[in-house]
Each structure stands twice: as C-alpha cells, then as structure tokens.
ZADO-1210 file (C-alpha; in nm, 4 decimals, padded with zeros to 6 digits):
<atoms>
<atom x="-01.2065" y="00.7504" z="06.6220" code="MET" pos="1"/>
<atom x="-00.9655" y="00.5549" z="06.4041" code="LEU" pos="2"/>
<atom x="-00.9677" y="00.1743" z="06.4263" code="PRO" pos="3"/>
<atom x="-00.6605" y="00.0039" z="06.5700" code="LEU" pos="4"/>
<atom x="-00.4726" y="-00.2355" z="06.3428" code="TYR" pos="5"/>
<atom x="-00.2534" y="-00.5414" z="06.3858" code="THR" pos="6"/>
<atom x="00.0384" y="-00.5219" z="06.1395" code="PRO" pos="7"/>
<atom x="00.0719" y="-00.7701" z="05.8572" code="THR" pos="8"/>
<atom x="00.3686" y="-01.0008" z="05.9200" code="ALA" pos="9"/>
<atom x="00.5526" y="-01.1257" z="05.6094" code="PRO" pos="10"/>
<atom x="00.6685" y="-01.4868" z="05.6144" code="THR" pos="11"/>
<atom x="01.0442" y="-01.5478" z="05.6106" code="LEU" pos="12"/>
<atom x="01.1697" y="-01.7703" z="05.3269" code="VAL" pos="13"/>
<atom x="01.5290" y="-01.8732" z="05.2577" code="ARG" pos="14"/>
<atom x="01.5733" y="-01.8101" z="04.8857" code="LYS" pos="15"/>
<atom x="01.4993" y="-01.5168" z="04.6557" code="PRO" pos="16"/>
<atom x="01.2424" y="-01.5975" z="04.3881" code="PHE" pos="17"/>
<atom x="01.0369" y="-01.4505" z="04.1069" code="HIS" pos="18"/>
<atom x="00.6585" y="-01.4583" z="04.0693" code="ARG" pos="19"/>
<atom x="00.4515" y="-01.2784" z="03.8113" code="ASP" pos="20"/>
<atom x="00.2210" y="-01.0212" z="03.9667" code="GLY" pos="21"/>
<atom x="00.4486" y="-00.9672" z="04.2674" code="TRP" pos="22"/>
<atom x="00.6561" y="-00.6610" z="04.3571" code="VAL" pos="23"/>
<atom x="00.9842" y="-00.6443" z="04.5482" code="TYR" pos="24"/>
<atom x="01.0665" y="-00.3762" z="04.8051" code="GLU" pos="25"/>
<atom x="01.3786" y="-00.2952" z="05.0019" code="GLU" pos="26"/>
<atom x="01.3580" y="-00.4512" z="05.3483" code="LYS" pos="27"/>
<atom x="01.4210" y="-00.1555" z="05.5779" code="VAL" pos="28"/>
<atom x="01.6301" y="-00.2243" z="05.8885" code="ASP" pos="29"/>
<atom x="01.4343" y="-00.0125" z="06.1338" code="GLY" pos="30"/>
<atom x="01.1467" y="-00.0053" z="06.3818" code="TRP" pos="31"/>
<atom x="00.8063" y="-00.1180" z="06.2541" code="ARG" pos="32"/>
<atom x="00.5536" y="00.1556" z="06.3273" code="ILE" pos="33"/>
<atom x="00.1872" y="00.2192" z="06.2587" code="LEU" pos="34"/>
<atom x="00.1216" y="00.5923" z="06.2249" code="ALA" pos="35"/>
<atom x="-00.2264" y="00.7210" z="06.3145" code="TYR" pos="36"/>
<atom x="-00.3362" y="01.0740" z="06.2245" code="GLU" pos="37"/>
<atom x="-00.6790" y="01.1793" z="06.3472" code="ASP" pos="38"/>
<atom x="-00.7365" y="01.5490" z="06.3011" code="GLY" pos="39"/>
<atom x="-00.4585" y="01.7336" z="06.4841" code="ASP" pos="40"/>
<atom x="-00.3431" y="01.4272" z="06.6758" code="ARG" pos="41"/>
<atom x="-00.0687" y="01.1941" z="06.5529" code="VAL" pos="42"/>
<atom x="00.0384" y="00.8739" z="06.7286" code="ARG" pos="43"/>
<atom x="00.3270" y="00.6468" z="06.6339" code="LEU" pos="44"/>
<atom x="00.2677" y="00.2970" z="06.7702" code="VAL" pos="45"/>
<atom x="00.5201" y="00.0117" z="06.7630" code="SER" pos="46"/>
<atom x="00.4416" y="-00.3460" z="06.6656" code="ARG" pos="47"/>
<atom x="00.4076" y="-00.4410" z="07.0329" code="ASN" pos="48"/>
<atom x="00.1772" y="-00.1467" z="07.1083" code="GLY" pos="49"/>
<atom x="00.4264" y="00.1006" z="07.2576" code="ARG" pos="50"/>
<atom x="00.3735" y="00.4698" z="07.1866" code="ASP" pos="51"/>
<atom x="00.6827" y="00.6143" z="07.0123" code="ARG" pos="52"/>
<atom x="00.5400" y="00.9568" z="06.9302" code="THR" pos="53"/>
<atom x="00.7610" y="01.1565" z="07.1682" code="ARG" pos="54"/>
<atom x="01.0697" y="00.9655" z="07.0565" code="ARG" pos="55"/>
<atom x="01.0147" y="01.0653" z="06.6916" code="PHE" pos="56"/>
<atom x="00.8594" y="01.4104" z="06.7133" code="ARG" pos="57"/>
<atom x="00.9990" y="01.5127" z="06.3729" code="ASN" pos="58"/>
<atom x="00.8094" y="01.2266" z="06.2062" code="ILE" pos="59"/>
<atom x="00.4865" y="01.3005" z="06.3903" code="ALA" pos="60"/>
<atom x="00.5125" y="01.6655" z="06.2837" code="ALA" pos="61"/>
<atom x="00.5699" y="01.5670" z="05.9203" code="ALA" pos="62"/>
<atom x="00.2731" y="01.3277" z="05.9199" code="ILE" pos="63"/>
<atom x="00.0484" y="01.6022" z="06.0592" code="SER" pos="64"/>
<atom x="00.1219" y="01.8043" z="05.7421" code="LYS" pos="65"/>
<atom x="00.0191" y="01.5334" z="05.4955" code="LEU" pos="66"/>
<atom x="-00.2824" y="01.5894" z="05.2734" code="SER" pos="67"/>
<atom x="-00.5393" y="01.4021" z="05.4811" code="ALA" pos="68"/>
<atom x="-00.7814" y="01.4726" z="05.7648" code="ARG" pos="69"/>
<atom x="-00.7208" y="01.1229" z="05.8985" code="SER" pos="70"/>
<atom x="-00.5028" y="00.8316" z="05.7932" code="LEU" pos="71"/>
<atom x="-00.3190" y="00.5205" z="05.9065" code="VAL" pos="72"/>
<atom x="00.0208" y="00.4363" z="05.7603" code="LEU" pos="73"/>
<atom x="00.2273" y="00.1209" z="05.8009" code="ASP" pos="74"/>
<atom x="00.6030" y="00.1501" z="05.7708" code="GLY" pos="75"/>
<atom x="00.9442" y="00.1587" z="05.9343" code="GLU" pos="76"/>
<atom x="01.1266" y="00.4350" z="06.1179" code="VAL" pos="77"/>
<atom x="01.4855" y="00.4282" z="05.9937" code="ALA" pos="78"/>
<atom x="01.8120" y="00.6208" z="05.9800" code="ILE" pos="79"/>
<atom x="02.0224" y="00.5965" z="05.6633" code="TYR" pos="80"/>
<atom x="02.3976" y="00.6227" z="05.6191" code="ASP" pos="81"/>
<atom x="02.5777" y="00.7965" z="05.3330" code="GLU" pos="82"/>
<atom x="02.5400" y="00.4855" z="05.1146" code="GLN" pos="83"/>
<atom x="02.1618" y="00.5010" z="05.1774" code="LEU" pos="84"/>
<atom x="02.1625" y="00.1834" z="05.3846" code="ARG" pos="85"/>
<atom x="01.9263" y="00.1718" z="05.6811" code="SER" pos="86"/>
<atom x="02.1127" y="00.1208" z="06.0094" code="ARG" pos="87"/>
<atom x="01.9048" y="-00.0291" z="06.2887" code="PHE" pos="88"/>
<atom x="02.1654" y="00.0309" z="06.5601" code="GLU" pos="89"/>
<atom x="02.1659" y="00.4052" z="06.4872" code="TRP" pos="90"/>
<atom x="01.8093" y="00.4358" z="06.6141" code="LEU" pos="91"/>
<atom x="01.9690" y="00.4084" z="06.9590" code="ARG" pos="92"/>
<atom x="02.3158" y="00.5569" z="06.9028" code="GLU" pos="93"/>
<atom x="02.3534" y="00.7335" z="06.5668" code="PRO" pos="94"/>
<atom x="02.6969" y="00.8173" z="06.4301" code="ASP" pos="95"/>
<atom x="02.6754" y="01.1953" z="06.3732" code="PRO" pos="96"/>
<atom x="02.9656" y="01.1883" z="06.1258" code="ASP" pos="97"/>
<atom x="02.8040" y="00.9273" z="05.8982" code="ALA" pos="98"/>
<atom x="02.4289" y="00.9888" z="05.9240" code="VAL" pos="99"/>
<atom x="02.2743" y="01.0935" z="05.5927" code="ALA" pos="100"/>
<atom x="01.9194" y="01.1368" z="05.7243" code="THR" pos="101"/>
<atom x="01.7466" y="01.2153" z="06.0519" code="PRO" pos="102"/>
<atom x="01.4936" y="00.9510" z="06.1560" code="PRO" pos="103"/>
<atom x="01.2560" y="00.9142" z="05.8607" code="VAL" pos="104"/>
<atom x="00.9352" y="00.7188" z="05.8153" code="PHE" pos="105"/>
<atom x="00.9554" y="00.4728" z="05.5258" code="MET" pos="106"/>
<atom x="00.5910" y="00.4027" z="05.4502" code="ALA" pos="107"/>
<atom x="00.4880" y="00.0946" z="05.2560" code="PHE" pos="108"/>
<atom x="00.1130" y="00.0775" z="05.3099" code="ASP" pos="109"/>
<atom x="-00.1933" y="00.2962" z="05.3570" code="LEU" pos="110"/>
<atom x="-00.4671" y="00.1328" z="05.5650" code="LEU" pos="111"/>
<atom x="-00.7141" y="00.4168" z="05.6148" code="HIS" pos="112"/>
<atom x="-00.7671" y="00.7659" z="05.4757" code="ARG" pos="113"/>
<atom x="-01.0292" y="01.0307" z="05.5427" code="ASN" pos="114"/>
<atom x="-01.2784" y="00.7864" z="05.6915" code="GLY" pos="115"/>
<atom x="-01.2325" y="00.5241" z="05.4194" code="ARG" pos="116"/>
<atom x="-01.1142" y="00.1753" z="05.5106" code="GLU" pos="117"/>
<atom x="-00.8540" y="00.0534" z="05.2586" code="LEU" pos="118"/>
<atom x="-00.7408" y="-00.2833" z="05.3978" code="THR" pos="119"/>
<atom x="-00.9899" y="-00.4607" z="05.1715" code="GLY" pos="120"/>
<atom x="-00.8445" y="-00.3020" z="04.8587" code="ARG" pos="121"/>
<atom x="-00.5565" y="-00.4646" z="04.6641" code="PRO" pos="122"/>
<atom x="-00.2002" y="-00.3595" z="04.7352" code="LEU" pos="123"/>
<atom x="-00.1561" y="-00.1993" z="04.3928" code="ARG" pos="124"/>
<atom x="-00.4387" y="00.0443" z="04.4752" code="GLU" pos="125"/>
<atom x="-00.3186" y="00.1105" z="04.8299" code="ARG" pos="126"/>
<atom x="00.0350" y="00.1844" z="04.7049" code="ARG" pos="127"/>
<atom x="-00.0922" y="00.4322" z="04.4448" code="ALA" pos="128"/>
<atom x="-00.2946" y="00.6141" z="04.7103" code="ARG" pos="129"/>
<atom x="00.0041" y="00.6079" z="04.9466" code="LEU" pos="130"/>
<atom x="00.2248" y="00.7779" z="04.6890" code="GLU" pos="131"/>
<atom x="-00.0341" y="01.0526" z="04.6489" code="ASP" pos="132"/>
<atom x="-00.0427" y="01.1096" z="05.0264" code="VAL" pos="133"/>
<atom x="00.3345" y="01.1393" z="05.0828" code="VAL" pos="134"/>
<atom x="00.4212" y="01.3261" z="04.7614" code="ASP" pos="135"/>
<atom x="00.7022" y="01.5807" z="04.8065" code="GLU" pos="136"/>
<atom x="00.7665" y="01.5058" z="05.1735" code="ASN" pos="137"/>
<atom x="01.1286" y="01.4676" z="05.2870" code="ASP" pos="138"/>
<atom x="01.0594" y="01.2942" z="05.6220" code="VAL" pos="139"/>
<atom x="00.7751" y="01.0598" z="05.5254" code="VAL" pos="140"/>
<atom x="00.8828" y="00.8591" z="05.2207" code="LEU" pos="141"/>
<atom x="00.7696" y="00.5489" z="05.0347" code="THR" pos="142"/>
<atom x="00.9822" y="00.2349" z="05.0607" code="VAL" pos="143"/>
<atom x="01.1996" y="00.1795" z="04.7563" code="ARG" pos="144"/>
<atom x="01.0662" y="-00.0570" z="04.4939" code="ARG" pos="145"/>
<atom x="01.3266" y="-00.2819" z="04.3339" code="LEU" pos="146"/>
<atom x="01.3301" y="-00.4517" z="03.9917" code="ALA" pos="147"/>
<atom x="01.0110" y="-00.6239" z="03.8776" code="ARG" pos="148"/>
<atom x="01.1986" y="-00.9533" z="03.8397" code="ASN" pos="149"/>
<atom x="01.2657" y="-01.1114" z="04.1782" code="GLY" pos="150"/>
<atom x="01.6164" y="-01.2315" z="04.0924" code="PHE" pos="151"/>
<atom x="01.7161" y="-00.8948" z="03.9499" code="GLU" pos="152"/>
<atom x="01.5720" y="-00.7353" z="04.2632" code="ALA" pos="153"/>
<atom x="01.7945" y="-00.9620" z="04.4729" code="TRP" pos="154"/>
<atom x="02.0979" y="-00.8455" z="04.2743" code="SER" pos="155"/>
<atom x="02.0044" y="-00.4906" z="04.3789" code="GLU" pos="156"/>
<atom x="01.9907" y="-00.6071" z="04.7407" code="VAL" pos="157"/>
<atom x="02.3419" y="-00.7515" z="04.7135" code="ILE" pos="158"/>
<atom x="02.4816" y="-00.4485" z="04.5301" code="ALA" pos="159"/>
<atom x="02.3261" y="-00.2016" z="04.7747" code="GLY" pos="160"/>
<atom x="02.4028" y="-00.4147" z="05.0810" code="ASP" pos="161"/>
<atom x="02.0419" y="-00.3878" z="05.1938" code="TYR" pos="162"/>
<atom x="01.9080" y="-00.6122" z="05.4704" code="GLU" pos="163"/>
<atom x="01.6980" y="-00.8011" z="05.2156" code="GLY" pos="164"/>
<atom x="01.3706" y="-00.7598" z="05.0347" code="TYR" pos="165"/>
<atom x="01.0007" y="-00.8066" z="05.0982" code="VAL" pos="166"/>
<atom x="00.8076" y="-00.9573" z="04.8074" code="ALA" pos="167"/>
<atom x="00.4365" y="-00.8795" z="04.7892" code="LYS" pos="168"/>
<atom x="00.1474" y="-01.0029" z="04.5797" code="ASP" pos="169"/>
<atom x="00.0063" y="-00.6890" z="04.4166" code="GLU" pos="170"/>
<atom x="-00.3453" y="-00.8321" z="04.4516" code="ALA" pos="171"/>
<atom x="-00.3049" y="-00.8950" z="04.8259" code="SER" pos="172"/>
<atom x="-00.5382" y="-00.7400" z="05.0801" code="LEU" pos="173"/>
<atom x="-00.4035" y="-00.6152" z="05.4126" code="TYR" pos="174"/>
<atom x="-00.4241" y="-00.9016" z="05.6631" code="GLU" pos="175"/>
<atom x="-00.3649" y="-00.8865" z="06.0372" code="ALA" pos="176"/>
<atom x="-00.0758" y="-01.1075" z="06.1449" code="GLY" pos="177"/>
<atom x="00.1231" y="-01.3613" z="05.9433" code="PRO" pos="178"/>
<atom x="00.0637" y="-01.3987" z="05.5709" code="THR" pos="179"/>
<atom x="00.2249" y="-01.5836" z="05.2817" code="ARG" pos="180"/>
<atom x="00.1181" y="-01.3202" z="05.0332" code="ARG" pos="181"/>
<atom x="00.4084" y="-01.1131" z="05.1659" code="TRP" pos="182"/>
<atom x="00.7410" y="-01.2995" z="05.1821" code="LEU" pos="183"/>
<atom x="01.0751" y="-01.1693" z="05.3081" code="LYS" pos="184"/>
<atom x="01.4298" y="-01.2796" z="05.2312" code="VAL" pos="185"/>
<atom x="01.7240" y="-01.1600" z="05.4411" code="LYS" pos="186"/>
<atom x="02.0762" y="-01.1214" z="05.3095" code="GLN" pos="187"/>
<atom x="02.2298" y="-01.2515" z="05.6342" code="LYS" pos="188"/>
<atom x="02.0730" y="-01.5918" z="05.5598" code="ASP" pos="189"/>
<atom x="02.2339" y="-01.6022" z="05.2146" code="TRP" pos="190"/>
<atom x="02.5677" y="-01.7806" z="05.1585" code="THR" pos="191"/>
<atom x="02.8452" y="-01.6874" z="04.9148" code="VAL" pos="192"/>
<atom x="02.7832" y="-02.0068" z="04.7169" code="GLU" pos="193"/>
<atom x="02.4139" y="-01.9300" z="04.6840" code="GLU" pos="194"/>
<atom x="02.4927" y="-01.5755" z="04.5758" code="ASP" pos="195"/>
<atom x="02.7138" y="-01.7014" z="04.2950" code="ARG" pos="196"/>
<atom x="02.4361" y="-01.9362" z="04.1866" code="TRP" pos="197"/>
<atom x="02.1766" y="-01.6615" z="04.1933" code="GLN" pos="198"/>
<atom x="02.3839" y="-01.4220" z="03.9873" code="ARG" pos="199"/>
<atom x="02.3778" y="-01.6700" z="03.6957" code="ARG" pos="200"/>
<atom x="01.9978" y="-01.6558" z="03.6840" code="ILE" pos="201"/>
<atom x="01.7873" y="-01.3901" z="03.5167" code="SER" pos="202"/>
<atom x="01.4496" y="-01.5628" z="03.5255" code="VAL" pos="203"/>
<atom x="01.3664" y="-01.8903" z="03.7001" code="ALA" pos="204"/>
<atom x="01.0532" y="-02.0711" z="03.8237" code="PRO" pos="205"/>
<atom x="00.8946" y="-01.9550" z="04.1451" code="SER" pos="206"/>
<atom x="01.0514" y="-02.0975" z="04.4605" code="ALA" pos="207"/>
<atom x="01.0144" y="-02.0541" z="04.8321" code="ASP" pos="208"/>
</atoms>
C-alpha cells in the first residue's frame, strides 16, 4: 500500500527575487491534488483529503497509463484558456467557447515510484524522474519552468498574465507542510509601480 503524504506548502513572499541554485515555475491557478497510482487503482486526493477521482476521470485514466506500477504525483488540476492561462473559475463553470484544454494535471513533483520513496532526494533529481514518467502524455503534463533568473522569470509572469510563480531550491527535499525552500509570489499582490521598478532590473541581490 502506498504511503499517504501531506503536501509541501510554499511560503508566500511579496517581491520577486533571484537566488542561485533556485528554479522558477509558473504558479498554476487550479486545484492542488496528490495523485496515487497503485497497480490498477488511481486516486486523486485534494489538499484537504477529499477524493476527486470521479470528478476528473479523464486525468485518472491518463495517470493509469503512465510508465509505472505505482507512483505518487503532486500537482494541480487546471483548465487553460486560448492564451494558455490557467483559469480557476472554469473548474466549476468552464466557458466552452474559450477553453483550450480539458481538465489537465500539471505535475510538479514525484514523491514515490515503483516502491521507491523519493521525498528524501533533491528536487533536481525528482524533476528529472518526473519528466521521464509523464513523457508524451497530453493530459498529465509537467508545470512550465520559467527563466533561470528570478527577475526574468517574473517578466514572463507579467507578459503571460500568469497568477505568479513558485521559486524552489533545486537541492530541497520534499517536506510535509510549510517550507521556506519553496517560495511563491502572486501577481495580484504586485503594484504597477513595483512592476515598473522590476522591469529595470536584470540581476539583483536575493530578497524576500
């Protein structure tokens, strides 16, 4: 039987930043889900422990076809519009004329595979294994990585009108609950004046 996991919770900070050895990922505006595959059985479990498998049957079916006997994925269920922006409200009432994707699973971590516990391995290794698992799948995808520089990554957030980004220490292990080795910045907390300031910066010292 697969172990049950408590999701890692990134810490919210106000300003974008750059740190060497960190990566920057699109912050998906969706439902946080842990996906468990154990043999022929797949379960999609929300952050608060609710089973969402029946709600997202297409995702469960796609996960059952991945190249693993057993696995646990962490990610977000999302629906994207034609500009490839995730739209949280469409998980309840999608706009059929503007939807570019059905519900998809945007995976950003691999916690367990084929009986091997991976939470004690660094993120860079878990991400590489994750990409191998979801290769060439059009329903289970990896979350988009942004520029290696945190300020350039934030410019991509602004240009793409994404919700924000999640910055992660590539050496980080997978921790249950809150952590400061994953930090998130949301665009809604960002003012026009701060955006103008940020756009003048290419590289700056680390800041929270």
